[in-house]
N, C-alpha and C positions, 0 to 999 in steps of 0.2 A: 450361223445359218445351219439348219438341219434339212437334209433332203432324204426322202424315203424312196427306195427303189424296190420293185417287186420281182425283178428278174436280173439275170446276168446281163442281158441286153440293155436294161435300163442303167445298170451300174456303169457299163461301157459308155453309154450315152453321156452320162455326167462327166466322165473322163474326157470324152470327145469335146464337150463344150468348154472344159477347162483348157484343153490343148488348143482350141481355136483362138483363145485370147492370151495364151501364155507366150512369153517372149524370152529372149536370152536374158539370163539373170534370175528367172523364176525358179524358186526352190519349193518343192513339195515334200512334206514329211508325212508318209502314210503309216498309220498306226492301226493295228487290229490283229486278232489272233489268226492262226493258220486257217485258210479257207474263207476268210472274211471278204475277199474280193479285191484285194490290193492289186494283184497282177491283172485282173480283168479291167480295173480302172485304168491301168497303164496302157493296156491295149487300146482303149478308147482314146486316151490322151495322145497316143501315137497317131491315130487317125486324124485327130484335131490339128496336129502339127504337120501333117502331110507325109507320114511314113507310108510308103506304098503298100506294104504287106504287114498288117498288124498281127498276123499269125506267126510272124518271126519273133514276137515279143514273148520272152519267157522270164521267169524269175531268176535272177543271177545268183542263186544261193551258193553255188560252188565256184563260179568265176568272179563273184563279188561285184562286177560292174559290166554292164553291156552298153553299147552306144548304138543309137538308131538315127539315121539321117532323114531329115524332113526339111521344112523351111527354116527350122532351127534344130540343131542336134539335141537329142535327148540322151542324158547320161543317167542310167537306171542302176541304182545301187541296191544291194540287199545286205542289211546290217545284222541279219540274224546271227551270224557267226563271228562278228567283229565288234569292237568297241568304237565309239565316236572318234577317239584319238587317232585311229588308223585311217580316217578319211583323207588326210593329207597324202598318205602314200598311194591312195587310189586316184589322185588327181582332182579331188573335189574342189580345192581352192584354186587350182590352175584353170579349171574349166567353168568356174561359177558364172563369170560374166559373158561367156560365149555359148551357153547352152541352157536348156531346161534341165534342172537337177531333180531327180525323183529318188527318194530314199524309202524303201520298204523297211519296216521296223524303225522308222524315223525317231522314235522316242529314245533310241540308243545313241543318237548322234551328238547329244550335248547341245551347246549353243549354236544354232544355225543362223542367228541373226534374223533378218526379214525373210519369212517363209509362210507358206500356207500349210497348216496342219489339217489333214483329212483323217478322221478317226472313223473306222468301219465297225459298226455294231451289228451283229447277226441278230435278226429279229424273226427269222423263219428259215425254211429250207433254202429258199433263193431270195428272200427279202432282206434288205439292209437299211439301216439308217446311217447316212454319212454326215458327220459333224464337221463342217468347214470352219476353221478358226484362223483368222489372219494374225500374223505377228510382225507388224511393221507396215509402213506406208505403201510399199509396192504390192504386198499381198492384200492389203485392204482395197487398193485400186483394182486388182485382179478380181476380187470378190464382187465389187460394185459393178464391174463390167459384165460379169456373167448374167445371163438371163435364165435363171433356173426355175422361174415360176410358171413357165409354159412347157 
């Protein structure tokens, strides 16, 4: 599925819609160059899962993982500086079934099993194409549940 956004707000809205249907065990691999909108998407995702203040969402480039509390916790990883083999030391496998796991630079993670890959393509100053690709039955169900046509 490909979704076009024309602004930061629209990119956040797609994230919010994903967050509204995400549940514990959901894994999202975000892929795209610097400035492509990955963190903006996570801000929207946080709204969708009920994080009270999405302005607290920042890219965890230097801390490697942030946790945000909502109806289900979000574990937000930034793999820019690490390799996928290091995910275990960050608690990825320990928290997989009890939280929504979001990995910026998700292509570096290696085998994530069932996950939704969101690839951000920059098409203009603030426009993006988001390519949503499920990899497994849970992510396929998540994608079917989304209402992105309206």
